[in-house]
C-alpha positions in Angstrom: -29.5 71.8 -35.2 -30.8 74.9 -37.1 -32.7 74.6 -40.4 -30.9 76.4 -43.1 -33.9 78.4 -43.9 -34.1 79.8 -40.3 -30.4 80.7 -40.5 -30.9 82.5 -43.8 -33.9 84.4 -42.3 -31.7 85.4 -39.3 -29.1 86.9 -41.8 -32.0 88.8 -43.5 -33.1 90.3 -40.3 -29.5 91.4 -39.6 -29.4 93.0 -43.1 -32.5 95.0 -42.4 -31.2 96.2 -39.0 -27.9 97.1 -40.5 -29.4 99.2 -43.2 -31.7 100.9 -40.6 -28.7 101.7 -38.5 -27.2 103.5 -41.4 -30.1 105.8 -41.5 -29.1 107.1 -38.0 -25.3 107.3 -38.8 -24.3 110.9 -38.2 -20.6 111.0 -39.4 -18.3 109.2 -41.8 -16.8 107.2 -38.9 -20.1 105.7 -37.9 -21.1 105.3 -41.6 -17.9 103.3 -42.3 -18.2 101.3 -39.0 -21.8 100.3 -40.0 -21.3 99.9 -43.8 -18.2 97.8 -44.0 -19.2 94.8 -41.9 -22.8 95.0 -43.5 -21.3 94.9 -47.0 -19.0 92.0 -46.1 -22.0 90.1 -44.5 -24.0 90.7 -47.7 -21.1 89.3 -49.8 -20.6 86.2 -47.5 -24.2 85.4 -47.3 -24.6 85.4 -51.2 -21.6 83.2 -51.5 -23.1 80.8 -48.9 -26.4 80.7 -50.5 -24.8 80.0 -53.9 -22.6 77.2 -52.5 -25.2 75.4 -50.1 -28.7 76.6 -50.7 -29.4 77.1 -54.5 -27.8 73.8 -55.8 -30.3 71.8 -53.4 -33.1 74.0 -54.4 -32.4 73.3 -58.0 -32.3 69.5 -57.3 -35.3 69.4 -55.0 -37.3 72.6 -55.5 -40.6 72.8 -57.5 -41.2 73.7 -61.1 -40.2 77.4 -60.5 -36.7 76.4 -58.8 -34.7 77.2 -61.9 -36.3 80.7 -62.4 -36.0 81.3 -58.6 -32.3 80.4 -58.7 -31.6 82.6 -61.9 -33.3 85.6 -60.3 -31.3 85.1 -57.1 -28.1 84.9 -58.9 -29.0 88.1 -60.8 -29.8 89.8 -57.5 -26.6 88.8 -55.8 -24.8 90.3 -58.7 -26.6 93.6 -58.5 -26.0 93.6 -54.7 -22.3 92.9 -55.3 -22.0 95.5 -58.0 -23.6 98.2 -55.7 -21.2 97.2 -52.9 -18.2 97.5 -55.3 -19.5 100.9 -56.5 -19.7 102.1 -52.9 -15.9 101.3 -52.5 -15.0 103.7 -55.4 -16.3 106.7 -53.4 -15.5 108.5 -50.2 -17.7 107.4 -47.4 -20.5 109.8 -46.8 -20.4 111.3 -50.2 -23.4 111.6 -52.5 -22.1 108.8 -54.9 -21.2 106.6 -51.9 -24.8 107.1 -50.6 -26.1 106.4 -53.9 -24.4 103.1 -54.2 -25.3 102.1 -50.6 -29.0 102.9 -51.4 -28.7 100.9 -54.7 -27.4 97.9 -52.6 -30.3 98.4 -50.1 -33.0 98.5 -52.8 -31.5 95.4 -54.5 -31.3 93.6 -51.1 -34.8 94.5 -50.1 -36.1 93.1 -53.4 -34.1 90.1 -53.2 -35.1 89.3 -49.5 -38.8 89.6 -50.3 -38.6 87.3 -53.3 -36.6 84.7 -51.5 -38.7 84.7 -48.4 -41.9 84.6 -50.5 -40.8 82.1 -53.2 -37.4 80.3 -52.9 -37.4 79.6 -49.3 -41.0 78.3 -49.0 -40.3 76.3 -52.3 -37.3 74.7 -50.6 -39.2 74.0 -47.4 -42.0 72.3 -49.3 -39.6 69.9 -51.0 -36.7 69.3 -48.7 -36.8 67.1 -45.8 -36.3 68.5 -42.3 -33.2 66.3 -42.0 -31.7 67.9 -45.2 -32.5 71.4 -44.0 -30.8 70.6 -40.7 -27.8 69.1 -42.5 -27.6 72.1 -44.6 -27.9 74.3 -41.6 -24.7 72.5 -40.3 -23.0 73.2 -43.7 -24.1 77.0 -43.5 -22.6 77.3 -40.0 -19.4 75.6 -41.0 -19.2 77.9 -44.1 -19.2 80.9 -41.9 -16.7 79.4 -39.7 -14.4 78.4 -42.4 -14.6 81.9 -43.9 -14.3 84.4 -41.0 -14.3 87.8 -42.4 -14.8 86.4 -45.9 -11.3 84.9 -45.7 -10.7 82.6 -48.7 -13.7 83.8 -50.6 -13.5 85.6 -53.9 -16.6 88.0 -54.4 -17.4 88.3 -58.0 -20.4 88.1 -60.3 -21.5 84.8 -61.7 -23.4 84.2 -65.0 -26.7 83.0 -63.8 -27.3 80.7 -66.8 -24.0 79.0 -66.3 -24.4 78.8 -62.6 -27.9 77.0 -62.9 -26.6 74.7 -65.6 -23.6 73.7 -63.5 -25.6 73.2 -60.2 -28.4 71.1 -61.8 -27.8 67.3 -61.6 -27.1 65.6 -64.8 -29.8 63.5 -66.1 -28.3 60.0 -67.0 -31.0 59.3 -69.5 -30.1 62.5 -71.4 -26.5 61.3 -71.6 -27.4 58.2 -73.4 
């Protein structure tokens, strides 16, 4: 079975290719045909990471896991916001392109940080068995939410997310 980190990297490669394809789009039909599935994939990917990866990184990651998770949620929010902004404008218009480029910049920054910090941290601290188990959950998540069905794409409060995703310390409750 696939390791969750490999599946995430596969998505990252697809995002880079999707944005590169937009560079070559010559009319609004092509722009729409490329952007709409890419934007949806970005949103589903963020939700999958927030449901599957980051709670485990917070439980098993190194000393930077909390900051890596906070940063990832902030990045996801910025990407979602740029996608939402793109939907307010006519495809191919200057404001639409500005929003798409904002999503691209935020995504590029996020991918680099995740690939250089969060994923290596997770690989160092999670067993191969857990990574395979989470890979199964990742594939199931995509299968359970084709075309984003059943998901609500909205920003999350990073601090609240991290607080709710971290395990409770039984010693602290006494």
